[in-house]
C-alpha positions as a printed Julia matrix, in Angstrom:
393×3 Matrix{Float64}:
 -53.1   125.07   1.6
 -50.75  122.8    3.59
 -48.61  125.84   4.39
 -51.49  127.35   6.34
 -51.0   124.78   9.07
 -48.7   125.78  11.91
 -47.19  124.3   15.03
 -48.09  125.99  18.28
 -47.89  125.32  21.99
 -51.17  124.32  23.54
 -50.84  127.04  26.15
 -50.99  129.67  23.4
 -54.51  128.66  22.36
 -56.12  127.39  25.57
 -56.6   128.49  29.16
 -55.62  125.82  31.68
 -57.67  125.65  34.9
 -59.21  129.07  34.31
 -61.75  129.02  37.17
 -61.49  127.81  40.74
 -64.06  127.16  43.44
 -64.0   130.13  45.83
 -65.58  131.21  49.08
 -68.35  132.97  47.14
 -69.73  129.64  45.78
 -73.48  130.39  45.31
 -74.76  126.79  45.63
 -75.4   124.67  48.71
 -73.99  121.65  46.88
 -71.68  120.73  44.02
 -71.79  118.22  41.18
 -68.4   116.65  41.64
 -66.48  114.44  39.22
 -63.47  112.59  40.6
 -60.81  110.77  38.6
 -62.17  107.34  39.51
 -65.54  108.1   37.88
 -64.15  108.78  34.41
 -63.7   106.05  31.83
 -60.67  105.62  29.62
 -60.54  107.05  26.15
 -64.17  107.38  25.15
 -65.83  110.72  24.65
 -68.76  111.0   26.99
 -70.99  113.95  27.75
 -70.77  113.67  31.52
 -70.25  110.75  33.89
 -72.8   110.01  36.57
 -72.03  112.62  39.19
 -71.62  112.22  42.87
 -73.69  115.02  44.39
 -72.45  115.99  47.83
 -73.13  118.86  50.2
 -69.55  119.61  51.25
 -66.93  120.02  48.55
 -63.78  118.02  49.33
 -60.61  120.09  49.43
 -59.49  118.67  46.1
 -62.71  119.72  44.33
 -61.45  123.05  43.08
 -61.89  123.45  39.33
 -65.03  124.68  37.64
 -66.13  123.21  34.31
 -68.0   124.91  31.46
 -69.58  123.65  28.23
 -66.93  123.2   25.53
 -64.13  122.4   27.98
 -61.9   119.37  27.6
 -61.14  117.58  30.86
 -57.91  115.61  31.17
 -56.66  113.52  34.08
 -53.13  114.58  35.04
 -52.56  111.44  37.14
 -51.26  108.36  35.31
 -51.74  109.93  31.88
 -51.16  106.56  30.2
 -54.71  105.63  31.25
 -56.1   108.25  28.84
 -58.88  109.45  31.14
 -60.41  112.4   29.32
 -63.7   113.71  28.03
 -65.29  116.56  26.17
 -68.07  118.49  27.92
 -70.86  119.19  25.45
 -73.25  120.55  28.04
 -72.18  121.42  31.54
 -74.12  122.68  34.53
 -73.08  125.79  36.48
 -72.37  123.72  39.61
 -70.0   121.18  38.02
 -66.59  120.86  39.67
 -63.67  118.48  39.12
 -60.78  117.53  41.35
 -57.26  118.88  41.14
 -56.35  115.55  39.58
 -57.81  116.96  36.36
 -56.72  119.77  34.1
 -59.54  121.84  32.66
 -58.64  123.02  29.14
 -60.73  125.9   27.85
 -60.27  126.91  24.18
 -59.55  130.55  23.46
 -62.24  131.91  21.17
 -61.3   132.25  17.48
 -58.02  130.41  18.04
 -59.04  126.77  18.43
 -62.35  124.97  18.03
 -63.52  123.17  21.2
 -63.87  119.75  19.61
 -60.66  120.17  17.64
 -58.95  120.77  20.99
 -60.47  117.53  22.27
 -59.17  115.73  19.17
 -55.67  117.06  19.9
 -55.83  115.75  23.46
 -57.33  112.42  22.37
 -54.48  111.86  19.89
 -52.23  109.09  21.23
 -49.15  111.16  20.38
 -50.37  113.7   22.93
 -50.63  110.92  25.52
 -47.1   109.75  24.7
 -45.84  113.3   25.22
 -47.55  113.51  28.63
 -46.11  110.16  29.69
 -42.63  111.42  28.78
 -43.15  114.39  31.13
 -44.76  112.61  34.09
 -43.14  112.85  37.52
 -43.45  110.68  40.6
 -43.26  106.93  41.12
 -46.35  105.95  43.13
 -48.71  108.38  41.34
 -46.99  109.61  38.17
 -48.54  112.88  37.06
 -48.0   115.86  34.79
 -48.09  119.55  35.71
 -50.23  122.21  34.0
 -47.07  123.75  32.53
 -46.21  120.4   30.92
 -49.6   120.41  29.23
 -49.15  124.02  28.14
 -45.79  123.16  26.52
 -47.27  120.41  24.31
 -46.93  121.26  20.62
 -49.97  120.68  18.39
 -50.75  121.04  14.69
 -53.11  123.96  14.14
 -54.87  124.35  10.78
 -57.03  127.39   9.97
 -60.33  127.57  11.84
 -62.5   126.4    8.89
 -60.45  123.22   8.58
 -60.44  122.76  12.35
 -64.24  122.85  12.26
 -64.38  120.3    9.45
 -61.99  117.91  11.19
 -63.93  118.33  14.43
 -67.2   117.62  12.6
 -65.86  114.4   11.05
 -64.48  113.04  14.31
 -67.38  114.45  16.32
 -69.92  112.63  14.18
 -68.25  109.31  15.04
 -68.03  110.18  18.73
 -71.63  111.35  18.8
 -72.84  108.07  17.33
 -70.79  106.13  19.89
 -72.31  108.27  22.64
 -75.83  107.78  21.21
 -75.3   104.01  21.24
 -74.09  104.2   24.84
 -77.19  106.13  25.88
 -79.46  103.76  23.96
 -77.82  100.77  25.62
 -78.32  102.31  29.04
 -82.03  102.57  28.18
 -82.17   99.0   26.85
 -80.51   97.74  30.03
 -82.97   99.67  32.2
 -85.93   98.23  30.25
 -84.59   94.68  30.53
 -84.05   95.07  34.28
 -87.53   96.59  34.72
 -89.15   93.71  32.8
 -87.21   91.2   34.9
 -88.31   92.87  38.15
 -91.94   92.97  36.98
 -91.99   89.29  36.06
 -89.8    87.72  38.73
 -89.32   90.08  41.69
 -92.54   92.05  42.12
 -94.83   89.3   40.79
 -96.87   87.97  43.73
 -97.23   84.59  42.0
 -93.45   84.11  42.28
 -93.89   83.43  45.99
 -95.38   80.06  45.1
 -92.65   78.99  42.68
 -90.18   76.26  43.5
 -87.0    77.46  45.2
 -83.93   75.94  43.56
 -80.26   76.84  43.13
 -78.98   78.63  40.07
 -76.92   75.58  39.08
 -80.26   73.79  38.5
 -80.93   75.97  35.42
 -77.39   75.69  34.04
 -75.7    73.0   31.95
 -72.59   73.5   34.06
 -70.77   76.05  36.18
 -67.0    76.15  35.95
 -63.95   78.36  36.38
 -61.56   79.3   33.59
 -57.82   78.84  33.34
 -54.6    80.57  32.29
 -51.94   79.09  29.99
 -48.36   79.15  31.27
 -46.79   82.57  30.74
 -43.33   81.1   30.1
 -44.53   79.31  26.97
 -44.77   81.89  24.12
 -46.43   79.34  21.86
 -49.39   79.28  24.27
 -50.04   82.96  23.48
 -48.91   83.47  19.89
 -50.53   83.4   17.46
 -53.46   84.5   19.6
 -56.65   83.32  17.92
 -58.99   82.53  20.84
 -60.58   85.38  22.86
 -59.49   85.11  26.52
 -61.31   87.12  29.21
 -59.79   88.37  32.47
 -61.74   89.14  35.63
 -60.79   92.81  35.34
 -62.9    93.0   32.18
 -65.99   91.77  34.04
 -67.05   95.33  34.7
 -68.76   95.58  31.33
 -72.39   94.5   31.25
 -71.93   92.7   27.91
 -68.64   91.38  26.52
 -68.36   91.68  22.73
 -64.54   91.47  22.57
 -61.61   90.71  24.9
 -58.34   92.54  25.43
 -56.29   89.32  25.16
 -56.15   86.17  23.06
 -54.46   82.81  23.52
 -53.3    80.29  20.94
 -54.88   76.94  20.11
 -51.87   75.32  21.78
 -52.4    77.39  24.93
 -56.06   76.43  25.06
 -55.31   72.72  24.71
 -52.63   72.81  27.41
 -54.46   74.76  30.1
 -57.63   74.51  32.17
 -59.32   77.22  30.07
 -62.76   76.2   28.76
 -64.74   77.52  25.83
 -67.95   79.28  26.85
 -70.8    79.89  24.42
 -72.67   83.1   23.72
 -75.23   83.7   26.45
 -72.98   82.51  29.27
 -72.98   84.66  32.39
 -69.52   85.32  33.84
 -68.93   86.21  37.49
 -65.62   87.7   38.67
 -64.42   85.8   41.74
 -61.5    87.78  43.14
 -60.32   91.25  44.04
 -61.8    94.6   43.12
 -64.3    93.16  40.63
 -65.45   90.24  42.85
 -69.17   89.72  42.37
 -69.44   91.73  39.16
 -71.32   90.03  36.35
 -71.09   90.07  32.54
 -73.09   88.52  29.72
 -70.9    87.26  26.88
 -71.92   87.93  23.3
 -69.44   85.65  21.58
 -67.7    82.34  22.21
 -64.63   82.83  24.42
 -62.59   81.4   27.27
 -61.44   83.09  30.49
 -58.92   82.97  33.31
 -59.36   81.16  36.62
 -60.64   84.29  38.36
 -63.79   84.04  36.21
 -66.69   81.67  36.85
 -68.85   80.79  33.85
 -72.51   79.88  34.21
 -73.41   78.05  30.99
 -77.22   78.2   30.95
 -79.73   75.57  29.97
 -81.58   76.42  26.77
 -83.71   79.54  27.24
 -82.3    80.5   30.64
 -79.49   82.84  29.52
 -81.3    86.14  30.1
 -82.89   85.0   33.36
 -79.51   83.9   34.77
 -77.74   87.12  33.82
 -80.49   89.46  35.01
 -80.86   87.52  38.25
 -77.19   87.81  39.17
 -76.79   91.39  37.92
 -79.83   92.79  39.74
 -79.21   95.07  42.71
 -81.2    92.8   45.04
 -78.97   89.82  44.29
 -75.52   91.41  44.52
 -72.97   88.61  44.71
 -70.35   91.1   45.9
 -72.1    91.07  49.3
 -71.23   87.39  49.63
 -67.51   87.85  48.95
 -65.22   86.65  51.75
 -61.75   87.61  52.92
 -60.06   90.52  54.67
 -57.1    91.48  52.49
 -58.88   90.56  49.26
 -62.56   89.91  48.68
 -63.18   86.5   47.1
 -66.08   84.4   45.89
 -66.02   80.71  45.11
 -67.6    78.65  42.37
 -69.67   76.91  45.06
 -71.11   80.17  46.42
 -72.15   81.14  42.9
 -73.58   77.71  42.05
 -75.64   77.55  45.25
 -77.27   80.95  44.7
 -81.01   80.47  45.42
 -83.66   81.4   42.86
 -87.39   80.91  42.35
 -87.86   78.92  39.16
 -90.72   80.0   36.83
 -92.38   77.49  34.55
 -91.35   77.2   30.89
 -94.41   79.08  29.59
 -93.58   82.16  31.67
 -89.91   81.9   30.75
 -90.71   81.72  27.02
 -92.96   84.79  27.21
 -90.26   86.67  29.12
 -87.62   85.73  26.54
 -89.77   87.01  23.68
 -89.69   90.45  25.3
 -86.05   90.68  26.4
 -84.25   88.85  23.58
 -84.72   91.74  21.06
 -83.46   94.15  23.74
 -80.26   92.15  24.21
 -79.7    91.69  20.48
 -80.02   95.44  19.88
 -77.75   96.12  22.85
 -75.11   93.77  21.42
 -75.44   95.22  17.91
 -74.9    98.73  19.28
 -71.78   97.65  21.16
 -70.32   96.02  18.05
 -71.1    99.07  15.93
 -69.47  101.35  18.5
 -66.3    99.25  18.44
 -66.2    99.55  14.65
 -66.76  103.3   14.81
 -64.11  103.73  17.51
 -61.59  101.78  15.41
 -62.39  103.99  12.41
 -62.03  107.13  14.53
 -58.73  105.97  16.01
 -57.34  105.17  12.56
 -58.58  108.41  11.01
 -57.7   110.82  13.81
 -53.87  110.87  13.48
 -54.09  111.2    9.69
 -56.48  114.14   9.96
 -54.42  115.8   12.68
 -51.26  115.63  10.59
 -52.86  116.69   7.34
 -52.21  113.29   5.71
 -55.95  113.09   4.99
 -57.49  116.45   4.24
 -61.02  117.28   5.25
 -63.0   119.21   2.64
 -63.85  122.69   3.88
 -67.27  124.1    2.96
 -67.31  127.83   3.51
């Protein structure tokens, strides 16, 4: 059965950018997806679209259900997704390649698995051109060599990997709903509640044990970073609503010899500098962070109130950022943020509603990380035939 697998160029089994936006466009608008709106690595059905009346000149390529969309700019960022269900007015920029599987040659989700394979990314990186905005050409993509098993085995491999991706996507959708419910409950209790007008106005530091910035161990001391055992958050990661894991870790020695502090679960973190200034995260495990992060360690029972207050649209901290070249916040601006303080009875009743929402949200995130790790470990073995998927005819 192994002999039935063959190597083929991607261009032999897919169409690349098969449809373009023409003068006969029948809609008075487009649903446009730009590179900046696509996440890295995860399969998603569709990002939140920017709906505009006039298509920008770079919005050229039409998308259909079953297509795989791949960013050709900075391919090392692995910006890609599989379109389960498209709409007839969906268009992407010329910074994407639209890959459409040829019928009876390659299964749509098997094609996505080929593109998601990190070996495919490494190939694209080896072919990129340009210094400021390294990119690959459609012909580079077409020349990529993939393993192609018979269609029944393609379908089985796609089903195995697709089941993992679908569960990750289901968790993402569920978490979006849980977040919306939590925000709605918060607004009902603390924003739209007429009784709140009579509550005492205090500063957010008055419902926190302490508010402090993090720190970074010296980079020229390897022993401060290896062995990395302590999760260490950077401000660039404070674009996730809830932090269940960090990209970096520092050593015990690095923690002891820096201004980094350990923050408990339930701490709200605010990014102070740069592109993420004013963004807010809720941490789901004990961790420390760099100096561009400000941690609000809440008093007992105030963790959800603090996070939902600072993450609500009405209270955007990013509007208070200062600076011309780079937008900055300070620990003082965050600490002095005004709030109306409810009494403990109201707070307890609120917590009874939102705590299960947050715990389910966190559990879903952790499960998705486990599933993604399983998928990433399984994918290359399946794609090379090292692990064979059982075919049911």
